[in-house]
C-alpha positions in Angstrom: 0.0 0.0 0.0 1.5 3.3 -1.1 1.9 6.0 1.6 -0.5 8.9 1.1 1.0 12.1 -0.1 -0.2 15.4 1.4 -0.2 17.9 -1.3 0.8 21.4 -0.3 -2.0 23.9 -0.2 -1.5 26.5 -2.8 -2.6 30.0 -1.8 -3.9 31.9 -4.7 -2.4 35.3 -5.3 -5.8 36.9 -5.0 -6.1 35.6 -1.4 -2.6 37.0 -0.5 -3.6 40.3 -2.0 -6.8 40.4 -0.1 -5.1 39.6 3.2 -2.5 42.3 2.6 -5.3 44.7 1.6 -7.1 43.9 4.9 -4.0 44.6 7.0 -3.2 47.8 5.3 -6.8 48.9 5.5 -6.8 48.2 9.2 -3.6 50.2 9.7 -5.2 53.1 7.7 -8.3 53.0 9.9 -6.2 53.1 13.1 -4.2 56.0 11.7 -7.3 57.8 10.7 -8.8 57.2 14.2 -5.6 58.5 15.8 -5.6 61.6 13.6 -9.3 62.2 14.3 -8.6 61.8 18.1 -5.8 64.5 17.9 -8.0 66.8 15.8 -11.0 66.4 18.2 -8.8 67.0 21.3 -9.4 68.8 23.5 -13.0 68.2 24.5 -12.6 69.5 28.0 -10.3 71.7 30.1 -6.6 70.8 30.4 -4.7 70.9 33.7 -1.1 72.0 34.0 0.4 70.7 37.2 2.9 73.2 38.6 4.9 71.6 41.4 5.6 74.8 43.3 3.6 77.4 45.2 1.9 80.2 43.3 3.8 83.3 42.6 7.2 81.7 41.8 9.4 81.5 38.7 7.4 78.5 37.3 4.2 80.5 37.6 5.8 83.5 35.9 6.0 81.4 32.7 3.3 78.8 33.1 0.4 81.2 33.6 1.0 83.4 30.5 1.5 80.3 28.5 -1.7 78.7 29.8 -3.6 81.9 28.9 -2.2 81.9 25.3 -3.1 78.2 24.9 -6.6 79.0 26.2 -7.1 81.1 23.1 -5.5 78.7 20.7 -7.3 75.6 21.9 -10.6 77.0 22.7 -10.6 75.2 26.1 -9.4 76.3 29.5 -5.9 75.5 30.5 -6.0 75.4 34.3 -3.0 75.8 36.6 -2.9 73.4 39.6 -0.1 74.3 42.1 1.1 71.2 44.1 4.1 72.3 46.1 6.4 70.2 48.3 9.8 68.4 48.6 11.6 70.5 46.0 8.9 70.0 43.4 8.8 66.2 43.7 5.3 66.0 45.2 3.7 67.6 42.2 5.9 65.5 39.9 4.8 62.3 41.6 1.2 63.3 41.3 1.5 64.2 37.6 3.4 61.0 36.7 0.4 59.0 37.9 -2.2 61.0 36.1 -4.4 59.4 33.4 -2.4 59.6 30.1 -5.4 61.0 28.1 -4.0 64.4 27.1 -5.8 66.3 29.8 -3.0 66.5 32.3 0.5 67.9 31.6 3.3 68.7 34.0 5.4 71.9 34.1 8.7 70.5 35.2 11.9 72.5 35.8 15.7 72.1 36.1 15.0 71.2 39.8 13.5 67.9 38.5 16.8 67.0 36.8 18.5 67.5 40.2 16.0 65.6 42.3 17.2 62.0 41.3 20.6 62.8 42.8 19.1 64.0 46.1 16.0 62.0 46.7 17.0 58.3 46.5 13.4 57.0 47.1 11.4 58.9 44.5 8.3 56.9 43.4 8.6 58.1 39.8 11.4 58.2 37.2 11.7 61.7 35.7 13.1 60.4 32.4 10.9 57.2 32.0 7.5 58.3 33.5 7.2 61.5 31.4 7.2 62.3 27.7 9.2 65.5 27.0 6.9 67.9 25.1 8.7 71.2 24.8 11.1 73.6 26.6 9.2 76.6 27.8 11.8 79.1 29.0 15.4 79.2 30.4 16.0 82.3 32.5 19.3 82.7 34.3 19.7 82.8 38.1 20.4 86.2 39.8 21.7 87.2 43.2 19.0 89.4 44.8 19.1 91.0 48.3 16.7 93.0 50.4 18.1 96.5 50.3 16.9 97.2 53.9 18.8 94.2 55.3 21.9 94.2 53.1 23.8 97.5 52.6 26.0 96.0 49.8 25.3 97.6 46.4 27.7 95.3 44.5 28.5 91.6 44.4 32.0 92.3 45.7 30.7 94.2 48.7 28.2 91.4 49.5 30.9 88.8 49.3 33.1 90.9 51.6 30.3 91.3 54.1 29.5 87.5 54.0 33.1 86.6 54.7 33.3 89.1 57.6 30.1 87.6 59.1 30.3 83.8 58.8 27.2 81.9 59.7 25.2 85.1 60.3 23.5 85.3 56.9 20.6 83.1 55.6 19.6 82.6 52.1 16.2 81.4 50.9 15.5 78.9 48.2 12.5 77.4 46.4 13.2 74.2 48.3 15.9 71.7 49.0 17.4 70.3 45.9 16.3 73.1 43.6 18.5 75.2 41.4 18.1 78.0 43.9 19.6 75.7 46.6 22.5 74.5 44.4 23.1 78.1 43.2 23.6 79.1 46.8 25.8 76.2 47.6 28.0 76.8 44.5 28.2 80.5 45.6 29.5 79.4 49.0 32.1 77.1 47.5 33.4 79.8 45.0 33.4 82.6 47.6 34.5 80.5 50.6 31.6 81.9 52.7 29.3 80.4 55.2 25.6 81.3 54.5 22.8 79.2 56.0 20.2 77.6 53.7 16.5 78.2 54.4 14.3 76.1 52.1 10.7 77.2 51.2 7.9 75.5 49.4 8.6 77.4 46.2 10.2 80.6 44.9 7.0 82.5 45.6 7.1 82.1 49.4 10.9 82.7 49.3 10.4 85.9 47.4 7.7 87.1 49.9 10.0 86.5 52.8 12.9 88.2 51.0 10.8 91.3 50.3 9.5 91.3 53.9 13.1 91.1 55.2 12.9 87.7 56.8 15.8 86.4 54.7 18.4 88.8 53.3 19.4 87.1 50.0 18.0 84.6 47.5 19.8 83.1 44.5 16.7 83.2 42.4 15.6 82.6 38.8 15.2 86.0 37.1 11.6 85.1 36.1 10.3 85.5 39.7 12.6 88.3 40.8 12.3 90.6 37.8 9.2 92.4 38.9 10.2 93.2 42.5 13.6 94.3 41.3 12.0 96.8 38.9 9.7 97.9 41.7 12.7 98.7 43.9 11.7 96.1 46.5 14.8 94.1 45.8 18.3 94.8 44.7 19.9 92.6 42.0 23.7 92.3 42.4 24.6 90.1 39.4 23.2 87.7 36.9 24.8 84.2 36.9 25.0 84.0 33.1 27.8 84.3 30.6 26.4 87.5 29.2 24.1 90.3 30.4 20.3 89.9 29.8 18.4 92.4 27.6 15.8 93.0 30.2 18.4 94.3 32.7 21.3 95.7 30.5 22.9 97.5 33.5 23.1 94.3 35.6 26.6 92.9 35.5 27.3 89.2 35.1 28.9 87.4 38.0 32.2 87.3 36.1 32.1 91.1 35.5 31.3 91.6 39.2 34.4 89.6 40.3 33.1 86.1 40.6 34.2 84.1 37.4 32.8 80.6 37.0 29.5 81.4 38.7 27.0 80.5 36.0 23.6 78.9 36.9 20.4 79.0 34.9 17.1 77.3 35.4 14.7 76.1 32.7 11.0 75.2 32.6 9.5 72.6 30.3 6.2 70.9 29.5 5.8 67.1 30.0 3.0 64.6 29.5 2.5 61.4 31.5 4.0 58.4 29.7 1.6 56.5 27.3 -0.1 59.8 26.4 -1.2 59.3 22.8 1.6 60.4 20.5 -0.8 62.2 18.2 -1.9 64.4 21.1 1.7 65.0 22.2 2.5 66.1 18.6 -0.5 68.4 18.6 0.6 70.0 21.8 4.1 70.5 20.4 2.7 72.4 17.5 0.5 74.5 19.8 3.5 75.2 22.0 5.5 76.3 19.0 2.7 78.6 17.9 2.2 80.0 21.4 5.9 80.8 22.0 6.1 82.9 18.8 3.2 85.2 19.8 4.0 88.8 20.6 2.6 88.5 24.1 4.7 85.6 25.0 7.9 87.1 23.5 7.4 90.3 25.4 6.7 88.5 28.7 9.7 86.2 28.3 12.0 89.1 27.5 10.7 91.0 30.5 11.4 87.9 32.7 14.9 87.6 31.3 14.5 84.5 29.1 14.9 83.8 25.5 12.2 82.1 23.5 13.3 78.5 22.9 12.4 76.1 20.2 13.4 72.7 21.7 10.7 70.0 21.5 10.1 66.3 21.5 13.2 64.0 21.3 15.6 67.0 21.3 14.1 68.2 24.6 14.3 64.7 26.0 18.0 64.6 25.1 18.5 67.9 26.9 16.8 66.6 30.0 19.0 63.5 30.1 22.1 65.7 29.8 20.8 67.9 32.6 20.3 64.9 34.9 23.9 63.8 34.3 25.2 67.3 34.7 23.5 68.0 38.0 24.5 64.6 39.4 28.1 65.6 39.0 27.5 69.0 40.7 25.7 67.4 43.6 28.5 64.8 44.1 31.3 67.4 43.8 29.6 69.9 46.1 28.5 67.2 48.6 25.1 68.7 48.7 22.7 67.3 51.3 19.1 67.9 52.0 18.3 70.1 55.0 
């Protein structure tokens, strides 16, 4: 008896073409649905989580930006201030928000520092967020209360601090923020002993500086620009490689006798991971449009910042570089939380 022979099944070309057509059609449908979702978004108000108290440097940029996006999107963009632990409380909350395109996080340089100072964070700044766009990058500035500090120049202030070790306090937006590290770097470079007083954001620190409860803050220019113009505070130097257009008479730290003292902060928009990429791309385009409006340009210049155009993967690369950079600074300065 001859063994049976199983003949191979021949699939007709028409069947293959039909199957391929079905797959491609499915892909097209999904792409169309994703596009429709992005075009339909937003259907309700959007929340920007700002991880510091109201009135600080983050607010100085986040609120005008939210107002501009209100107009562009036709839906409210709400600011929710969630302060605490150097901005990590708000970051933690935002990282766990539903990734539906209705919650974004306004992060800052402080959040690139936090991984080096807070070993038990319940979120990963680089993995749990999608980098959307850089918002602003104002430099730090040394500001004093003129009623508490007689010094009118940075050199005079350094001389006073050296002559009074341990008697001066400096306020910051919180432990582990750029304000904090700017103060620690200042102490290292000037060989002075100034005590750190952390606040729950730059806003409260500014309020106490203006009230005279702390004599000096190493602040971002965004939150100190207005009180400096009003004469409530005295700016001694900007920690940048060149002077800023908004304060042309304010010397750089190097010009004022402290070379190497350069610290800037930055603010950026992030989405929780798994936010639909079509919505992220839509927000990137809206951000690029918003940052080129006359109102935003004028506000940014007034607050001492340029208008950046760093978005998506380029912004994510910048964030990673910042995490690495600040880890080195923290280790070299032996910075510890208060």
